[in-house]
FIKOLZA-1660 file (N, C-alpha, C; in steps of 0.1 Angstrom, whole numbers, plus 5000, padded with zeros to 4 digits):
% residues 179
   i   px   py   pz ch aa at
   1 5088 4781 4819  A  M  N
   1 5084 4790 4825  A  M CA
   1 5091 4796 4836  A  M  C
   2 5086 4812 4838  A  T  N
   2 5097 4816 4848  A  T CA
   2 5093 4814 4860  A  T  C
   3 5097 4817 4874  A  T  N
   3 5095 4812 4885  A  T CA
   3 5082 4820 4889  A  T  C
   4 5085 4836 4886  A  K  N
   4 5075 4841 4887  A  K CA
   4 5061 4841 4881  A  K  C
   5 5061 4831 4868  A  Q  N
   5 5048 4830 4860  A  Q CA
   5 5041 4819 4866  A  Q  C
   6 5052 4809 4872  A  A  N
   6 5049 4796 4883  A  A CA
   6 5038 4801 4892  A  A  C
   7 5049 4811 4901  A  A  N
   7 5044 4807 4910  A  A CA
   7 5028 4821 4910  A  A  C
   8 5023 4825 4899  A  K  N
   8 5016 4831 4897  A  K CA
   8 5002 4822 4896  A  K  C
   9 5006 4813 4884  A  Q  N
   9 5001 4800 4883  A  Q CA
   9 4996 4793 4894  A  Q  C
  10 5003 4789 4902  A  A  N
  10 4999 4778 4916  A  A CA
  10 4988 4787 4924  A  A  C
  11 4990 4800 4923  A  T  N
  11 4979 4813 4932  A  T CA
  11 4969 4815 4925  A  T  C
  12 4965 4810 4912  A  R  N
  12 4955 4819 4907  A  R CA
  12 4940 4812 4913  A  R  C
  13 4938 4800 4919  A  Q  N
  13 4927 4795 4926  A  Q CA
  13 4926 4798 4939  A  Q  C
  14 4937 4807 4945  A  F  N
  14 4931 4814 4956  A  F CA
  14 4919 4822 4959  A  F  C
  15 4914 4827 4969  A  S  N
  15 4902 4834 4967  A  S CA
  15 4907 4853 4975  A  S  C
  16 4917 4850 4982  A  A  N
  16 4922 4865 4990  A  A CA
  16 4937 4863 4987  A  A  C
  17 4938 4876 4977  A  H  N
  17 4953 4878 4977  A  H CA
  17 4951 4894 4982  A  H  C
  18 4966 4895 4987  A  F  N
  18 4975 4906 4990  A  F CA
  18 4989 4906 4995  A  F  C
  19 4995 4916 4999  A  Q  N
  19 5008 4918 4996  A  Q CA
  19 5013 4923 5012  A  Q  C
  20 5020 4917 5017  A  A  N
  20 5029 4919 5032  A  A CA
  20 5043 4924 5032  A  A  C
  21 5044 4932 5038  A  E  N
  21 5056 4941 5039  A  E CA
  21 5062 4934 5057  A  E  C
  22 5072 4930 5058  A  C  N
  22 5071 4927 5072  A  C CA
  22 5093 4923 5073  A  C  C
  23 5097 4932 5081  A  A  N
  23 5111 4935 5084  A  A CA
  23 5119 4934 5069  A  A  C
  24 5111 4947 5065  A  G  N
  24 5121 4950 5049  A  G CA
  24 5119 4939 5036  A  G  C
  25 5110 4932 5039  A  R  N
  25 5107 4921 5032  A  R CA
  25 5092 4920 5023  A  R  C
  26 5093 4924 5008  A  T  N
  26 5074 4923 5006  A  T CA
  26 5073 4910 5002  A  T  C
  27 5062 4905 5004  A  M  N
  27 5060 4891 5001  A  M CA
  27 5043 4891 4995  A  M  C
  28 5040 4884 4981  A  D  N
  28 5028 4881 4974  A  D CA
  28 5020 4872 4985  A  D  C
  29 5012 4875 4992  A  I  N
  29 5006 4865 4999  A  I CA
  29 4987 4862 4993  A  I  C
  30 4984 4848 4990  A  A  N
  30 4970 4843 4988  A  A CA
  30 4968 4833 4998  A  A  C
  31 4955 4835 5003  A  V  N
  31 4950 4822 5008  A  V CA
  31 4934 4817 5008  A  V  C
  32 4933 4805 5006  A  R  N
  32 4919 4800 5008  A  R CA
  32 4916 4794 5017  A  R  C
  33 4906 4790 5021  A  P  N
  33 4901 4779 5030  A  P CA
  33 4917 4769 5037  A  P  C
  34 4919 4760 5029  A  D  N
  34 4928 4754 5034  A  D CA
  34 4941 4753 5031  A  D  C
  35 4944 4764 5019  A  R  N
  35 4959 4764 5014  A  R CA
  35 4965 4781 5016  A  R  C
  36 4975 4782 5021  A  F  N
  36 4982 4792 5021  A  F CA
  36 4997 4795 5012  A  F  C
  37 4996 4803 5003  A  A  N
  37 5006 4807 4997  A  A CA
  37 5015 4819 5002  A  A  C
  38 5027 4818 4999  A  C  N
  38 5039 4828 5003  A  C CA
  38 5046 4833 4992  A  C  C
  39 5048 4841 4983  A  D  N
  39 5056 4841 4969  A  D CA
  39 5055 4829 4958  A  D  C
  40 5042 4828 4959  A  G  N
  40 5038 4812 4952  A  G CA
  40 5042 4797 4957  A  G  C
  41 5045 4794 4968  A  R  N
  41 5049 4788 4978  A  R CA
  41 5036 4784 4984  A  R  C
  42 5029 4772 4980  A  V  N
  42 5019 4768 4986  A  V CA
  42 5023 4755 4998  A  V  C
  43 5013 4763 5008  A  V  N
  43 5017 4751 5021  A  V CA
  43 5001 4753 5028  A  V  C
  44 5001 4735 5032  A  P  N
  44 4985 4733 5039  A  P CA
  44 4984 4746 5051  A  P  C
  45 4969 4745 5050  A  F  N
  45 4970 4760 5061  A  F CA
  45 4954 4752 5070  A  F  C
  46 4953 4760 5081  A  S  N
  46 4940 4758 5093  A  S CA
  46 4941 4771 5101  A  S  C
  47 4930 4776 5107  A  Y  N
  47 4932 4779 5117  A  Y CA
  47 4917 4781 5128  A  Y  C
  48 4921 4785 5137  A  E  N
  48 4908 4785 5145  A  E CA
  48 4909 4796 5157  A  E  C
  49 4899 4806 5154  A  R  N
  49 4900 4815 5164  A  R CA
  49 4899 4812 5182  A  R  C
  50 4905 4818 5188  A  L  N
  50 4909 4813 5202  A  L CA
  50 4899 4826 5210  A  L  C
  51 4898 4837 5205  A  G  N
  51 4895 4852 5210  A  G CA
  51 4894 4860 5197  A  G  C
  52 4890 4872 5204  A  P  N
  52 4888 4881 5196  A  P CA
  52 4900 4885 5189  A  P  C
  53 4913 4884 5197  A  D  N
  53 4926 4890 5189  A  D CA
  53 4937 4877 5189  A  D  C
  54 4932 4865 5189  A  R  N
  54 4937 4856 5188  A  R CA
  54 4935 4842 5177  A  R  C
  55 4943 4839 5171  A  I  N
  55 4942 4825 5164  A  I CA
  55 4952 4815 5166  A  I  C
  56 4945 4801 5164  A  A  N
  56 4957 4792 5165  A  A CA
  56 4957 4788 5150  A  A  C
  57 4968 4787 5144  A  L  N
  57 4973 4787 5129  A  L CA
  57 4984 4772 5127  A  L  C
  58 4977 4765 5119  A  L  N
  58 4986 4752 5116  A  L CA
  58 4991 4756 5103  A  L  C
  59 5001 4761 5099  A  L  N
  59 5008 4762 5085  A  L CA
  59 5022 4754 5080  A  L  C
  60 5020 4743 5076  A  G  N
  60 5029 4739 5069  A  G CA
  60 5029 4729 5079  A  G  C
  61 5019 4724 5085  A  G  N
  61 5029 4710 5095  A  G CA
  61 5030 4719 5111  A  G  C
  62 5034 4729 5111  A  K  N
  62 5037 4734 5123  A  K CA
  62 5025 4743 5130  A  K  C
  63 5026 4746 5145  A  S  N
  63 5015 4751 5148  A  S CA
  63 5019 4763 5160  A  S  C
  64 5010 4774 5155  A  Y  N
  64 5016 4789 5162  A  Y CA
  64 5000 4793 5163  A  Y  C
  65 5006 4803 5178  A  V  N
  65 4993 4811 5183  A  V CA
  65 5000 4827 5180  A  V  C
  66 4988 4834 5177  A  A  N
  66 4993 4847 5164  A  A CA
  66 4981 4856 5178  A  A  C
  67 4985 4865 5180  A  T  N
  67 4978 4879 5185  A  T CA
  67 4981 4891 5180  A  T  C
  68 4968 4894 5176  A  A  N
  68 4969 4911 5168  A  A CA
  68 4972 4920 5181  A  A  C
  69 4984 4923 5186  A  L  N
  69 4987 4936 5196  A  L CA
  69 4981 4948 5192  A  L  C
  70 4981 4954 5182  A  E  N
  70 4977 4969 5177  A  E CA
  70 4974 4968 5165  A  E  C
  71 4967 4974 5160  A  A  N
  71 4964 4976 5144  A  A CA
  71 4957 4991 5142  A  A  C
  72 4967 4997 5132  A  S  N
  72 4960 5011 5129  A  S CA
  72 4961 5009 5113  A  S  C
  73 4952 5014 5110  A  G  N
  73 4948 5012 5092  A  G CA
  73 4950 4999 5085  A  G  C
  74 4964 4997 5080  A  D  N
  74 4971 4987 5068  A  D CA
  74 4978 4980 5078  A  D  C
  75 4982 4989 5089  A  R  N
  75 4996 4986 5097  A  R CA
  75 4993 4978 5112  A  R  C
  76 4996 4967 5114  A  W  N
  76 4999 4956 5122  A  W CA
  76 5004 4950 5131  A  W  C
  77 5008 4955 5145  A  R  N
  77 5015 4947 5155  A  R CA
  77 5014 4930 5158  A  R  C
  78 5020 4921 5154  A  I  N
  78 5014 4906 5155  A  I CA
  78 5024 4899 5168  A  I  C
  79 5020 4895 5176  A  G  N
  79 5028 4884 5185  A  G CA
  79 5028 4872 5182  A  G  C
  80 5043 4866 5181  A  I  N
  80 5042 4853 5173  A  I CA
  80 5052 4842 5182  A  I  C
  81 5048 4833 5191  A  G  N
  81 5059 4830 5198  A  G CA
  81 5068 4841 5206  A  G  C
  82 5064 4852 5214  A  G  N
  82 5069 4860 5223  A  G CA
  82 5080 4869 5216  A  G  C
  83 5075 4870 5201  A  Q  N
  83 5079 4884 5195  A  Q CA
  83 5068 4888 5187  A  Q  C
  84 5074 4902 5187  A  A  N
  84 5062 4910 5179  A  A CA
  84 5067 4916 5165  A  A  C
  85 5057 4912 5157  A  F  N
  85 5062 4918 5142  A  F CA
  85 5056 4928 5137  A  F  C
  86 5059 4938 5131  A  E  N
  86 5053 4949 5126  A  E CA
  86 5052 4945 5111  A  E  C
  87 5038 4946 5108  A  V  N
  87 5032 4942 5097  A  V CA
  87 5026 4953 5088  A  V  C
  88 5024 4956 5074  A  T  N
  88 5017 4963 5064  A  T CA
  88 5013 4953 5058  A  T  C
  89 5001 4950 5057  A  L  N
  89 4994 4946 5048  A  L CA
  89 4982 4956 5039  A  L  C
  90 4983 4951 5022  A  K  N
  90 4980 4958 5013  A  K CA
  90 4972 4948 5003  A  K  C
  91 4955 4949 5005  A  D  N
  91 4947 4943 4995  A  D CA
  91 4946 4946 4982  A  D  C
  92 4938 4940 4976  A  E  N
  92 4941 4940 4960  A  E CA
  92 4936 4956 4955  A  E  C
  93 4929 4962 4963  A  R  N
  93 4922 4974 4964  A  R CA
  93 4932 4986 4965  A  R  C
  94 4937 4985 4974  A  A  N
  94 4951 4991 4980  A  A CA
  94 4959 4992 4969  A  A  C
  95 4965 4980 4962  A  L  N
  95 4978 4978 4953  A  L CA
  95 4971 4983 4937  A  L  C
  96 4961 4980 4937  A  L  N
  96 4953 4991 4922  A  L CA
  96 4958 5007 4924  A  L  C
  97 4949 5010 4935  A  F  N
  97 4952 5024 4936  A  F CA
  97 4965 5029 4935  A  F  C
  98 4973 5020 4944  A  E  N
  98 4989 5028 4943  A  E CA
  98 4995 5024 4931  A  E  C
  99 4991 5013 4923  A  R  N
  99 4998 5014 4907  A  R CA
  99 4995 5024 4898  A  R  C
 100 4978 5029 4902  A  F  N
 100 4975 5044 4895  A  F CA
 100 4983 5054 4903  A  F  C
 101 4986 5056 4914  A  G  N
 101 4996 5068 4918  A  G CA
 101 4992 5076 4929  A  G  C
 102 4979 5066 4935  A  F  N
 102 4970 5071 4944  A  F CA
 102 4980 5066 4960  A  F  C
 103 4979 5077 4967  A  S  N
 103 4982 5072 4981  A  S CA
 103 4972 5077 4991  A  S  C
 104 4978 5075 5004  A  G  N
 104 4969 5086 5017  A  G CA
 104 4952 5078 5019  A  G  C
 105 4945 5085 5021  A  G  N
 105 4930 5083 5020  A  G CA
 105 4928 5082 5036  A  G  C
 106 4916 5073 5037  A  A  N
 106 4912 5075 5054  A  A CA
 106 4920 5074 5066  A  A  C
 107 4926 5061 5064  A  E  N
 107 4934 5056 5077  A  E CA
 107 4948 5063 5078  A  E  C
 108 4951 5074 5065  A  S  N
 108 4965 5079 5070  A  S CA
 108 4960 5095 5067  A  S  C
 109 4967 5099 5081  A  D  N
 109 4968 5113 5087  A  D CA
 109 4970 5126 5072  A  D  C
 110 4985 5119 5066  A  L  N
 110 4989 5126 5060  A  L CA
 110 4986 5121 5040  A  L  C
 111 4981 5130 5034  A  L  N
 111 4978 5128 5017  A  L CA
 111 4990 5130 5010  A  L  C
 112 4996 5118 5006  A  K  N
 112 5006 5119 4995  A  K CA
 112 5000 5121 4982  A  K  C
 113 5005 5129 4971  A  I  N
 113 4999 5131 4958  A  I CA
 113 5011 5129 4947  A  I  C
 114 5008 5118 4944  A  C  N
 114 5017 5110 4937  A  C CA
 114 5017 5113 4922  A  C  C
 115 5027 5113 4909  A  A  N
 115 5024 5113 4899  A  A CA
 115 5017 5106 4890  A  A  C
 116 5002 5106 4884  A  P  N
 116 4995 5093 4881  A  P CA
 116 5000 5091 4865  A  P  C
 117 5012 5097 4860  A  M  N
 117 5019 5093 4849  A  M CA
 117 5032 5101 4845  A  M  C
 118 5039 5096 4841  A  P  N
 118 5055 5106 4838  A  P CA
 118 5052 5117 4836  A  P  C
 119 5058 5127 4837  A  G  N
 119 5053 5140 4829  A  G CA
 119 5066 5148 4837  A  G  C
 120 5065 5161 4830  A  M  N
 120 5074 5172 4836  A  M CA
 120 5064 5183 4846  A  M  C
 121 5070 5186 4854  A  V  N
 121 5060 5196 4863  A  V CA
 121 5059 5213 4855  A  V  C
 122 5047 5219 4852  A  L  N
 122 5049 5231 4846  A  L CA
 122 5053 5244 4858  A  L  C
 123 5046 5237 4868  A  S  N
 123 5038 5248 4878  A  S CA
 123 5035 5239 4892  A  S  C
 124 5039 5245 4904  A  V  N
 124 5030 5244 4918  A  V CA
 124 5030 5256 4925  A  V  C
 125 5016 5253 4926  A  A  N
 125 5005 5263 4930  A  A CA
 125 5007 5262 4948  A  A  C
 126 5012 5254 4955  A  A  N
 126 5015 5252 4967  A  A CA
 126 5022 5253 4974  A  A  C
 127 5026 5259 4984  A  A  N
 127 5039 5261 4993  A  A CA
 127 5035 5253 5006  A  A  C
 128 5048 5250 5011  A  P  N
 128 5049 5242 5027  A  P CA
 128 5039 5255 5032  A  P  C
 129 5032 5250 5043  A  G  N
 129 5022 5257 5051  A  G CA
 129 5013 5264 5045  A  G  C
 130 5009 5263 5037  A  A  N
 130 4997 5266 5031  A  A CA
 130 4985 5262 5034  A  A  C
 131 4973 5270 5032  A  V  N
 131 4960 5262 5039  A  V CA
 131 4951 5256 5028  A  V  C
 132 4948 5246 5023  A  L  N
 132 4942 5247 5012  A  L CA
 132 4925 5241 5014  A  L  C
 133 4918 5243 5005  A  E  N
 133 4903 5236 5004  A  E CA
 133 4903 5229 4996  A  E  C
 134 4893 5214 4999  A  A  N
 134 4892 5203 4990  A  A CA
 134 4890 5211 4976  A  A  C
 135 4897 5201 4966  A  G  N
 135 4897 5205 4951  A  G CA
 135 4906 5219 4946  A  G  C
 136 4915 5223 4955  A  T  N
 136 4920 5232 4949  A  T CA
 136 4934 5224 4942  A  T  C
 137 4936 5235 4931  A  G  N
 137 4946 5231 4921  A  G CA
 137 4960 5230 4926  A  G  C
 138 4965 5221 4930  A  V  N
 138 4980 5220 4937  A  V CA
 138 4994 5222 4928  A  V  C
 139 4993 5217 4912  A  L  N
 139 5004 5215 4906  A  L CA
 139 5000 5213 4890  A  L  C
 140 5007 5216 4879  A  V  N
 140 5002 5214 4866  A  V CA
 140 5016 5202 4862  A  V  C
 141 5009 5193 4858  A  L  N
 141 5018 5181 4852  A  L CA
 141 5017 5180 4834  A  L  C
 142 5026 5181 4827  A  E  N
 142 5024 5182 4814  A  E CA
 142 5031 5166 4812  A  E  C
 143 5023 5161 4801  A  A  N
 143 5022 5148 4797  A  A CA
 143 5020 5143 4786  A  A  C
 144 5028 5143 4778  A  M  N
 144 5023 5140 4760  A  M CA
 144 5017 5148 4755  A  M  C
 145 5025 5162 4761  A  K  N
 145 5019 5176 4756  A  K CA
 145 5004 5180 4763  A  K  C
 146 5003 5174 4769  A  M  N
 146 4985 5178 4774  A  M CA
 146 4991 5180 4790  A  M  C
 147 4984 5194 4795  A  E  N
 147 4988 5198 4808  A  E CA
 147 4976 5191 4820  A  E  C
 148 4977 5186 4827  A  N  N
 148 4969 5180 4835  A  N CA
 148 4969 5187 4851  A  N  C
 149 4960 5195 4855  A  E  N
 149 4960 5199 4868  A  E CA
 149 4960 5188 4879  A  E  C
 150 4965 5190 4887  A  L  N
 150 4963 5180 4899  A  L CA
 150 4954 5186 4910  A  L  C
 151 4948 5183 4917  A  R  N
 151 4941 5189 4927  A  R CA
 151 4940 5179 4939  A  R  C
 152 4938 5189 4951  A  T  N
 152 4937 5180 4961  A  T CA
 152 4925 5176 4962  A  T  C
 153 4922 5162 4974  A  E  N
 153 4908 5156 4973  A  E CA
 153 4901 5161 4990  A  E  C
 154 4910 5166 4993  A  R  N
 154 4904 5171 5009  A  R CA
 154 4914 5180 5013  A  R  C
 155 4907 5192 5018  A  A  N
 155 4912 5202 5028  A  A CA
 155 4927 5199 5035  A  A  C
 156 4934 5208 5038  A  G  N
 156 4942 5203 5046  A  G CA
 156 4955 5215 5045  A  G  C
 157 4970 5212 5055  A  T  N
 157 4983 5221 5053  A  T CA
 157 4992 5216 5046  A  T  C
 158 4995 5220 5034  A  V  N
 158 5005 5217 5027  A  V CA
 158 5021 5212 5036  A  V  C
 159 5021 5203 5042  A  Q  N
 159 5036 5197 5048  A  Q CA
 159 5048 5197 5039  A  Q  C
 160 5052 5193 5027  A  A  N
 160 5058 5191 5017  A  A CA
 160 5059 5192 5009  A  A  C
 161 5068 5199 4995  A  V  N
 161 5067 5197 4980  A  V CA
 161 5081 5198 4975  A  V  C
 162 5081 5180 4970  A  H  N
 162 5092 5178 4964  A  H CA
 162 5096 5180 4955  A  H  C
 163 5087 5186 4944  A  V  N
 163 5093 5191 4930  A  V CA
 163 5090 5204 4929  A  V  C
 164 5094 5207 4916  A  A  N
 164 5099 5222 4915  A  A CA
 164 5093 5226 4897  A  A  C
 165 5089 5234 4893  A  P  N
 165 5086 5232 4876  A  P CA
 165 5099 5234 4873  A  P  C
 166 5097 5224 4864  A  G  N
 166 5108 5217 4854  A  G CA
 166 5114 5205 4860  A  G  C
 167 5110 5199 4868  A  D  N
 167 5117 5187 4872  A  D CA
 167 5108 5175 4863  A  D  C
 168 5115 5165 4858  A  T  N
 168 5107 5157 4852  A  T CA
 168 5105 5145 4865  A  T  C
 169 5093 5141 4861  A  V  N
 169 5087 5129 4873  A  V CA
 169 5086 5114 4868  A  V  C
 170 5087 5105 4872  A  G  N
 170 5081 5092 4871  A  G CA
 170 5066 5091 4877  A  G  C
 171 5057 5080 4870  A  K  N
 171 5048 5074 4876  A  K CA
 171 5050 5069 4893  A  K  C
 172 5043 5075 4898  A  G  N
 172 5044 5068 4912  A  G CA
 172 5048 5078 4920  A  G  C
 173 5060 5093 4920  A  D  N
 173 5065 5095 4922  A  D CA
 173 5059 5105 4930  A  D  C
 174 5070 5109 4944  A  L  N
 174 5056 5118 4953  A  L CA
 174 5058 5131 4953  A  L  C
 175 5051 5135 4946  A  L  N
 175 5047 5152 4950  A  L CA
 175 5049 5162 4958  A  L  C
 176 5035 5162 4967  A  L  N
 176 5037 5169 4976  A  L CA
 176 5028 5164 4986  A  L  C
 177 5030 5167 5002  A  E  N
 177 5026 5160 5013  A  E CA
 177 5018 5171 5014  A  E  C
 178 5000 5167 5021  A  I  N
 178 4995 5179 5026  A  I CA
 178 4987 5166 5042  A  I  C
 179 4988 5173 5053  A  A  N
 179 4983 5169 5062  A  A CA
 179 4968 5175 5065  A  A  C
% end
């Protein structure tokens, strides 16, 4: 059994799964009422709410007080032991949408349109500065000999176009950004 398979098996019984990014490191996190797992390493866990933005943590036999200093969407600034940490949290739903090539959304001011599949860009109908209505076709992507028109899900102004006709793209590649 590989290390990754062992980690997956160790966290299978957990109720909440998400991904955390902090200080350039991405970690798979799983939580249940009495245990916490980080990248498959399971440790005893308990917490007590001290106030609306503070909790006391007992994690692996060590005690911490964590304070939410600032939060915006999936980004948090958390204080622990006099230090501030910038943390991005992605729940299972956000990770699923990311796997499908979607990004942006209600919490983001910038809509990022990513390739939903590998293919070749046939045409780009949007240029930086263009004002678009929701549902406007912005790009045609050919995949498996089928033409797929990508449309913007909301109105906005094109901030950047990262591809040109003839470019080959992979699944999840950033195509254009709309504010």
